N, C-alpha and C positions, 0 to 999 in steps of 0.2 A: 693740702691733700686734694687731689682732683675729685670732682663730683662725679658719682656713678651715673652714667647716662642709660636710662631704661628705654628699651625699644617700644614700650607701651605708654600711652598717655595716662594721666591720673584717673581719667573718666573710664578708660578701658580696664583698669585694675579693680574698679569697684564691682561688687557682686551684681551679676546681670540676671534678668528674668530668663527662665528657661524658654527656648523657642522650640516648638514642636513642628515636625514636618507636616506641611499641609498637602494632602493628596490633591492631585490635579482633578479638575472636573471631568466628567464624562466626555469622551472624544467622539465626534461624528466621523464615521468612516466613509470613504469613497472607494468602492470596490469595483474593479474591471474584470469581466470574465470573457476572455477571447475564445473564439471557436478553436477546437482541437484540430491540429493539422497532421499529427503523427499517424503513421499508417495503421489503419483499422481501429483507431481509438474512437469509441463511440460514446464515452461517458462525459458528463458535465459535472462541474464542482458543486453547484447549488441548484436545488429544485425550486420551482415557483413558490412552494410553501415556505421554504427557507428564506427566499428573497422577500416574501411577504412579511416574515417575522422580523427581518433586519430593517425593512422600510418602516415597519410599525415602530421600531425603536429610534427612528429619526436618521437612518443612514441612507446613503445613496448607492445603487447598484447599477452599473452600465454593462450590458450584454451585447456582444456582437451578434448580428442577425443570424438565426438558425443555429446558434451554439448548442441548443438542446435538442435539435431535430432528430439526431440518431438515437437519443434516449426517449423519443416520443414526447418531448415537451415543446409546444409550439411557441412562436413569438407572442401570440395572443395570451397564452398562459402567463408568461413573464410580464407582459404589459399590464395585465389585470392585477398582478401581484405588486406592481409599482415600480418595476424596473424600467430603465431607459434602454431602448433598443437603437443600435446604430449599425450601418454597413461599413463604417470607417474603422479598419483594424488599428491604424495609428492612434485614433481617438481613444479606443479601449485600452491600448498599452500605455497611454499617457496618464492613466489613473494612478493615484498614490499607492493603492494596493492592487496587486494582480493575483488572481486565483487561477490556477491551471491544474489539470490532472497530470499530464505528461510534462516533463521539463521543457522550457521554451527552446526553440531552435536558435542557432547563432544569428540568423536573420531577425528573429523576433526579439532577441536581446538588444539588438541595435535600436529598436523602437522604444525601449524603456527610457523613462526620464531619470536623471540622477536622483539618488536618494529614495528610489522606489522600494516598497516592501513586496517581495515576491514569495508566494506560498504555492508550492507544487511538490511533485516527487523529485527526488534527486537522481535516482538510478545511476549511481556512481560508475558502474562499469560501462555505461554507454556514453559517458561524458568525455570531453577532451580538455586539455590544459587551457586551450583558447577560451573555452566556456567560462572558466573561473577568472581568467585575466579580464574579460569583458565586464564580469560582475564587479571586479575590484576597480576598474577604471570608472564605472558608473556609481561607485560607492553604494552599491545595493545592499539591503538587508534581506537575507534569504532564509527561508525555513523549509526544511524537508519534512513532508507530513509523515513519511514512513519512520522517521526517527523521533516523532513526538511521543512522549510517554505518558501513561495515565497515572492516577494516584496509587494504583496497585502495582505499578512497575511494568505493565503490559504495553504493547504498542497498538493503540486502538485501530489505526488505519490498516496495518499489516494483518491484524487478527480479523478484521472485518472482511477484507478481500480473501483471506485464506478460508473463512467460513463459506464464501460463495464458491471458491475454487473446489473445495472439498465436496460440497453438495453437487456441484455441476459435474464433477468427474464421474459420479455414479450415473447421473442422468444421461451423460454423453455415452458412457459405456452401454447403457441400456438401449440407446438409439442404434449404436453401431452393431449390436448383436442381432438386430432385426434383419429379416430377409431383404427388405427394400434397400438396405445399405450393404448388401452382400455379406451379411454376417452369418453366423451359424444357426440362426433362427431360434435361439434360446431366449426365453423371457426371464428377466432378472427376479421377477415376483415369485411368491411361494404359492404354487397351485396344488391342491389336494391330490396326492398320489403320484406327484412328479417331484423327483429329487431337486432341492433348491440349487441355484447357481452358486458356485464357489468364488468368492472374492478374496484376493490377497492384497493387503495394504502395507506398504513399506513406510514406516515413520508414524509415530503416535503423537505428533503435534496437533495444531489446530486443523490443518487440512485433513490429516488422518482421522481425527475425531469426527469431523462433520461428514467425511466419506463413509465412515463406519456407521454413523447415525442414519444416513440415507440408505445405505445398503441393508441394514437391519430392518429399516422401515418398510422396504420393498419385499422383505422376507428372504434375503440371501443368507448363506453362510459365510461368515467372515473370519479371516486370520490376520492378525495384526503383528508385524515384526518391528522391533526397535531395540537398540542397544541400551536404552535408558530404562532401568527397572521402575524408576520414579514415574516416567511418562507412561509406561504401560499400566502402572497401578492407577494413575490419574484417569486414563481413558476408561478403565473398568468402572471406576467410581462415577465419572461423568455420564457414562451410558447407562449406569444403574443396573447392569446385569453382567453375569460372568460370560466372557468371550474367550476364544482361543488367542493367547498372546505368547509370543516367544522372542527371545533375543535372536540376533541375526547369526544363526549357525548355518553354514553351507548345506549340511545334510538335511536338516528340517526345512530349509528354504526351498531346496531343489524338489523335495517331496511335495511340498505345497504347490510349487509352480507347475509341476506335471499334471496336477488335478484341477487347477483353477481355470475359470472361464474369463475372469478379469483380474488384471494386475494393475494396481494404482501406486505409482512411485511418488512419494511425498517427503523426501529426505532433503534436508538443507545442510550445507557445509558453511564454513566461514567465508571462503572465497569462491569455492566451487562445490557442487554436490558431489559426494563420493559415489563412484560407480559400484553398486552392490550386486547388479545382475549382469553377468557376462553374456556375450553373444552365444556361447555354448549352452548356457542355461536357458536362454530364449528359444534355442533350437529344440529343446526338450518339451516346450509347451505344446498344448493342443492346437491343431489346425483350426483357425477361425476364432482363437482366443483374442482377447482385446487388451492392449497395454495403453494406459493413460499416464504419461510422464509429466506430472504437474511441476516437477523440479527443473523442467527444460530451461527456464529462464536463468537458472544457475548452472547450466551445462548438462543437466539430466543425470539420473541415477541408474539408468539403464544403457548399457553399451551400445545397443542398436538404435537408440533414439537420435533422430535428426530434426532440427527446428522446421515446423510446418506453419501454415497460415490459416486464418478462418476460411479463406477461399478454397484452399485444398488441404484440409486438416489432417488427412490420413495417408499412410502408405503401408504396404505389406512386406514384411521381411520374415523368412522362415515360416510362412503361412500364418503369421500372427499380425493382426491389425494394430498399427501404432498410431496413436493420437498425440502429438507433441506441439501443441499451440502454446506459446509462452504467455499470452494475455487472455486466459480463460474468462476472467470476470467481464471483459468487454463483450462477450457473447450474450450476457444478460445485462445490457447497458442501463436499463432503467433501474433495476434492483441495485446494481453497483453504484449508480449516481445517487440514489436515496441514501445508501449506506455511507458514502463519502460525505454527502451533505450533512448528515446527522452528526458527523465528527467535526466538520468545519464550523457549523452554525454556532454551537455553544462557545467555541474558542473565539470567534469573531465578536460575539456579544460580550464576552469577558474582557477582551482586549479594549473594547470601547469603554466598558464600565471602569476599567483600571486607569483609564486616561491615556491610553496609547500603548503601543507594543513594548516600549522601553520599560514602563511600569510593570507590565505583565511578566516580562522576562526576569525582572528583579525578584518577583515573589513566586513564580511558577517554575519549578525545577524541570518538570516534564516538558514544558513548552520550550525552555531554554536547551534542552537536549536536542531539540529539532533544529536549532539555529546552526547554520554552517557559514553564513556570512553576516557580519555586523558592520554596517557603514563602510563596506569595501574591504574589510579585514577578515581573512579566512579564520574561522574558529573551530573547525572540525579536524581533529588529528588524523582520522582515517583518510580524508581527502588530501590532506597535506602529505602523508606518507605515500599515497597512491600516485600522486602527480609531482612529487618532490617540490612542494610549494611551502613557503614560510607561513606559520600560523601563530595565532595568539590565543591564550586561554581566555575564554569568555568571562570567567570570574574576575579577571584583571581588568576587564573593560567595563563591566556592569557591577556596581557595588550595591 
């Protein structure tokens, strides 16, 4: 009888001691922050205070000279916080971790070293297939901060910038109504004996909530329209007072538009914002009324909206002043920079404490949600569908 040959040795078949996974030691990060080159982008990813916190934890931060200038942070501020300043763009892009607000341009991608970790916005609708092909060829691991989720399921970066956009929309409307800006001379505030200004807000999300909060704070009358009863109920609860709310019914909406002094559009769709206000409805509005279309970065929710810039932010149509700048938070670059920095800093410190990005992704589902490239492999289904590219499920790549 032939002897049975076991694939294991006698030693291997004996009971073994259990071996536990040993977590990697804290990793030292080397972060590069290039100067933003996108049109009218004035924000910076990390403030000097955030850099100081990272340096105090033993990390290195290299910043391109004058990267924080537009947000009123000087090179001296960063140097005193412990950052390394350089004029060499190539040197900054050769850092193992790159932090940017806007996605890098195709030229900037060429400066990246293989296996770089890139953390920036993705802005899928402004990307090209070539962008992802370069990331794949460089085996880059890329995170989009607008897709990173918090423990409670919200998107902290999107919410933070929406809060700024909502508050800013009311402040901008208030400026545009002044005589110096050829407005109708109305003050948004509540003055004794003077009827308050009427503000109509389309959308009861974060932008709508913060626009409502600001308008109420100034003393205006507000009317909020949204098709989600849940969102309308939430905005009432969050504002802590009863306000006029309505679902989007043409009759009610037109009646409110005829009386309003300010219309704020803050409705988002999946791929494009739905058009809720037609040109005919705009033509019924008061002469000198103001429209702020915050949804313009997704096509706009008002038919008469056209993209404008910070240099020439307004135009007049049917006697109504339109403000349709896609990047409203860049108008308040310092506030926006502090806000973004507050999101980035804890994540960077956590990645270091976990022993690197790989370990963080293994245990943090919210961070994993922001990943769209892993060592040159596309892991985001939306990007794959949009550009007809092959993708892999990240859960099959990271165990």
